[in-house]
C-alpha positions as CSV (number, residue, x, y, z in Angstrom):
1,M,82.7,14.7,43.0
2,K,84.3,12.2,45.4
3,A,87.4,12.0,43.1
4,L,87.8,15.8,43.2
5,I,87.5,15.8,47.0
6,S,90.0,12.9,47.3
7,A,92.5,14.5,45.0
8,T,92.3,17.8,46.9
9,L,92.8,16.1,50.2
10,L,95.8,14.1,48.9
11,S,97.5,17.2,47.6
12,L,97.0,19.1,50.9
13,L,98.3,16.1,52.9
14,S,101.3,15.8,50.6
15,A,102.1,19.5,51.0
16,L,101.9,19.2,54.7
17,A,104.1,16.1,54.6
18,N,106.9,18.0,52.8
19,A,106.6,21.1,55.0
20,A,109.3,22.0,57.4
21,T,108.5,22.3,61.2
22,L,109.9,24.7,63.7
23,E,109.8,23.9,67.4
24,L,109.9,26.7,69.9
25,P,110.8,26.9,73.6
26,S,108.0,27.9,75.9
27,S,109.4,31.4,76.5
28,M,109.6,32.3,72.8
29,W,106.7,32.8,70.5
30,V,106.3,33.8,66.8
31,N,104.1,36.8,65.9
32,R,104.6,36.6,62.1
33,V,106.0,34.3,59.5
34,N,107.0,36.0,56.3
35,G,104.7,38.8,57.2
36,E,101.7,36.7,57.9
37,A,100.2,36.7,61.4
38,V,100.2,33.4,63.3
39,P,98.0,32.3,66.3
40,S,99.5,33.2,69.6
41,Y,101.6,31.0,71.7
42,R,102.1,28.1,69.3
43,S,105.0,25.8,70.2
44,T,105.2,24.2,66.7
45,L,104.9,25.8,63.4
46,S,104.7,24.4,59.8
47,L,106.8,26.3,57.4
48,E,107.0,26.3,53.7
49,N,110.3,25.5,52.1
50,G,112.8,28.3,51.3
51,L,113.6,31.6,53.0
52,Q,111.8,32.3,56.3
53,I,111.6,35.6,58.1
54,L,109.9,35.2,61.5
55,E,109.1,37.9,63.9
56,L,109.7,36.6,67.5
57,R,109.5,37.8,71.0
58,Y,111.0,36.5,74.1
59,A,109.1,36.7,77.5
60,E,109.6,35.3,80.9
61,L,107.7,35.8,84.2
62,L,110.1,36.2,87.1
63,K,109.0,35.6,90.7
64,P,111.6,37.0,93.1
65,N,109.3,36.0,96.0
66,A,105.9,34.8,96.7
67,E,104.3,38.2,96.6
68,D,106.1,39.9,93.7
69,H,106.5,39.2,89.9
70,E,108.1,40.8,87.0
71,F,107.3,40.3,83.3
72,V,110.5,40.5,81.2
73,S,110.3,40.6,77.4
74,S,112.5,41.4,74.5
75,E,111.7,43.8,71.7
76,P,110.6,42.2,68.4
77,L,113.3,39.9,67.1
78,Y,113.7,38.9,63.5
79,L,115.0,35.4,62.6
80,S,115.9,34.5,59.0
81,F,116.9,31.1,57.7
82,R,116.3,28.7,54.8
83,A,113.9,25.9,55.6
84,S,114.1,22.6,53.6
85,E,111.2,20.1,53.3
86,D,110.8,17.3,55.9
87,Q,113.2,19.1,58.2
88,V,112.5,19.7,62.0
89,Y,114.1,22.8,63.3
90,R,114.5,23.6,67.0
91,L,115.1,27.0,68.3
92,K,117.3,26.8,71.4
93,L,117.9,29.4,74.1
94,P,121.0,29.6,76.3
95,D,120.5,28.0,79.8
96,L,119.4,31.1,81.9
97,R,120.0,30.4,85.5
98,S,119.3,33.7,87.3
99,D,116.9,36.7,87.0
100,A,119.8,38.8,86.0
101,E,120.7,36.4,83.1
102,V,117.0,36.5,82.0
103,R,117.0,40.3,82.0
104,Q,120.3,40.4,80.1
105,F,119.1,37.9,77.5
106,A,115.9,40.0,76.9
107,R,118.1,43.0,76.2
108,Q,120.7,41.1,74.0
109,P,119.2,37.8,72.9
110,T,121.3,35.0,71.3
111,I,119.8,31.8,70.0
112,S,120.9,28.6,68.3
113,L,119.0,26.9,65.5
114,R,119.4,23.3,64.9
115,S,117.9,20.5,62.8
116,D,118.4,16.7,62.8
117,T,121.5,17.3,60.6
118,G,123.2,19.9,62.8
119,A,123.4,23.7,63.3
120,V,121.4,25.8,60.9
121,E,122.9,29.1,59.5
122,H,120.6,31.9,60.6
123,T,120.5,35.6,61.3
124,L,118.8,37.1,64.4
125,L,118.3,40.9,64.4
126,T,116.5,43.3,66.7
127,Q,114.1,45.8,65.0
128,S,116.7,48.6,65.3
129,Q,119.4,46.3,63.7
130,L,117.0,45.3,60.9
131,M,116.1,48.9,60.2
132,A,119.9,49.8,60.1
133,V,120.5,46.9,57.7
134,L,117.6,48.0,55.4
135,A,118.7,51.7,55.5
136,R,122.2,50.7,54.5
137,S,121.1,48.5,51.7
138,S,118.8,51.1,50.1
139,L,121.5,53.9,50.3
140,T,123.1,54.7,46.9
141,F,126.0,57.0,46.3
């Protein structure tokens, strides 16, 4: 019995050791990874190797003065990229210096995705862009 438990633990640990990791900025969170819900507000995620499709959302609390505040958020965003084992990926947002830049970013987000080896090829789509791509790919003439 001890041998079975030890073998199970070793296989789980080796699977985690080979997993990729995604680090997120505080104003970006993942709702789903490959269709599976993830716990809210995680800043680091373990990912399996291969194609990843993440549903993200950007949100920021703006405080124009001591008495007012405004919650700005994006519509759902869909990030796809290929993850490799033992890689750490970092999702980076542009440097947003004003409330106007934050609002503009929420409407038209752009990100960069990097690993220790450099820039990572990725696609970021809004929900409407994703639906358009899916509709075009399923049309046959």
